[in-house]
C-alpha positions in Angstrom: -13.3 40.5 -59.2 -10.0 40.8 -57.8 -6.5 39.0 -56.6 -4.0 38.9 -53.9 -1.0 37.7 -54.2 -0.2 36.5 -50.7 3.8 35.3 -49.6 4.2 33.3 -46.8 7.5 32.6 -44.9 7.5 29.4 -42.9 3.2 29.3 -42.5 2.8 32.4 -41.1 1.1 35.5 -43.9 4.3 37.6 -44.7 2.8 40.3 -47.0 0.1 40.4 -49.5 -0.2 42.5 -53.3 -3.9 43.0 -54.6 -4.5 43.6 -58.0 -7.9 44.5 -59.7 -6.7 42.9 -63.4 -5.6 39.2 -63.4 -2.9 39.1 -65.9 -1.2 41.5 -63.4 -1.5 39.0 -60.2 0.0 36.2 -62.8 2.8 37.8 -64.1 3.6 39.1 -60.4 3.3 35.8 -58.9 5.7 34.4 -61.1 8.1 37.0 -61.0 8.0 35.5 -57.0 7.8 32.2 -57.2 10.8 32.2 -60.2 13.5 34.9 -59.4 13.0 36.2 -56.1 12.4 33.2 -54.4 13.3 30.9 -55.8 15.3 28.5 -54.4 14.4 29.4 -50.6 11.9 26.6 -48.9 10.4 28.5 -45.7 9.3 31.1 -48.8 5.4 30.3 -50.1 2.8 32.1 -52.6 0.0 31.8 -53.7 -2.7 33.3 -55.2 -6.1 33.4 -54.3 -9.3 35.8 -55.8 -11.3 37.5 -54.1 -14.9 38.9 -54.5 -15.1 42.7 -54.1 -18.3 43.6 -52.0 -20.0 46.5 -53.9 -21.7 48.5 -50.4 -25.3 47.5 -51.4 -27.9 45.4 -50.8 
């Protein structure tokens, strides 16, 4: 399972960060929400799970 942390600016996707570890994704989510975009109303940060495609089948 992979995890994406997505930053939206004015409801448009601005950037995304992809992690293989859920703890790393949660840490980045908290860092972005709590430190970088704390008082900004134009930015929104979300995390979502992404299923990995293994290429077989």
